[in-house]
C-alpha positions in Angstrom: 88.3 142.1 88.7 87.3 145.7 88.1 89.9 147.2 85.7 89.7 150.5 87.6 90.9 149.0 90.9 94.5 148.0 91.4 95.6 144.6 92.7 97.0 146.3 95.8 93.5 147.8 96.6 91.9 144.3 96.2 94.5 142.8 98.5 93.9 145.6 101.0 90.1 144.9 100.9 90.6 141.2 101.5 93.5 141.2 104.0 91.0 140.4 106.9 90.4 137.0 105.3 94.0 135.7 105.8 94.4 135.0 102.1 97.9 135.6 100.7 98.5 138.4 98.3 98.7 136.0 95.3 95.0 135.0 95.7 94.1 136.7 92.4 96.2 134.2 90.5 93.8 131.4 91.4 91.6 130.4 88.5 89.9 127.1 89.3 86.3 126.9 88.3 84.1 124.2 89.8 81.6 122.2 87.9 78.1 122.1 89.3 78.8 118.7 90.9 81.9 120.0 92.6 80.1 123.1 93.8 77.3 120.9 95.3 80.0 118.7 97.0 81.7 121.8 98.4 78.4 123.1 99.8 77.6 119.7 101.3 81.0 119.7 103.0 80.4 123.2 104.3 77.1 122.2 105.8 78.9 119.5 107.8 81.4 122.1 109.1 79.1 124.7 110.7 82.0 126.4 112.4 82.9 128.0 109.0 79.6 129.7 108.5 77.3 129.6 111.5 78.3 132.6 113.6 75.8 131.8 116.4 77.8 128.8 117.7 80.9 129.0 119.9 83.0 126.9 117.4 82.7 129.8 114.9 85.1 131.7 117.1 87.5 128.8 117.5 90.4 129.4 115.0 91.8 125.9 115.5 88.5 124.2 114.8 88.0 126.4 111.7 91.4 125.6 110.4 90.9 121.9 110.9 87.5 122.1 109.1 89.2 124.0 106.2 91.9 121.2 106.0 89.2 118.5 106.1 87.3 120.1 103.2 90.4 120.5 101.1 91.2 116.8 101.7 87.6 115.7 101.0 87.4 117.6 97.7 90.5 115.7 96.5 91.3 118.1 93.7 94.9 118.7 92.5 96.2 122.0 93.8 93.1 122.6 95.9 94.4 123.4 99.4 93.3 125.4 102.5 93.9 128.8 100.8 91.5 127.8 97.9 88.9 126.6 100.4 88.9 130.0 102.1 88.7 131.8 98.8 85.8 129.6 97.5 84.0 130.2 100.8 84.5 134.0 100.5 83.3 133.9 96.9 80.3 131.8 97.8 79.4 134.3 100.5 79.8 137.2 98.2 77.6 135.6 95.5 75.0 134.7 98.1 74.8 138.3 99.4 74.7 139.7 95.9 71.7 137.5 95.0 69.9 138.3 98.2 70.5 142.0 97.5 68.8 141.7 94.2 65.6 140.4 95.8 65.7 143.1 98.5 65.9 145.8 95.8 62.7 144.6 94.0 
């Protein structure tokens, strides 16, 4: 977290993601194996990332997919909130990496 930005500003930035204000307390780091498993599970649940399908707009289906991923990961303390946060972070990292190539 940038030390020049307050926690309140970060919460304001991310309030559209339906993540509670205490999201910044989460500190779970995935191993490479866990990350691969998480990505594999995401690929099975297209409604969480493919905005060209109708299911992407179906909140109930998205919530069920998040619950299924949390259950399939079978990690202590890893629940729906953490799935949403990991997905957000994965998207952010992807866009940062793509941006590096665009700037070459």
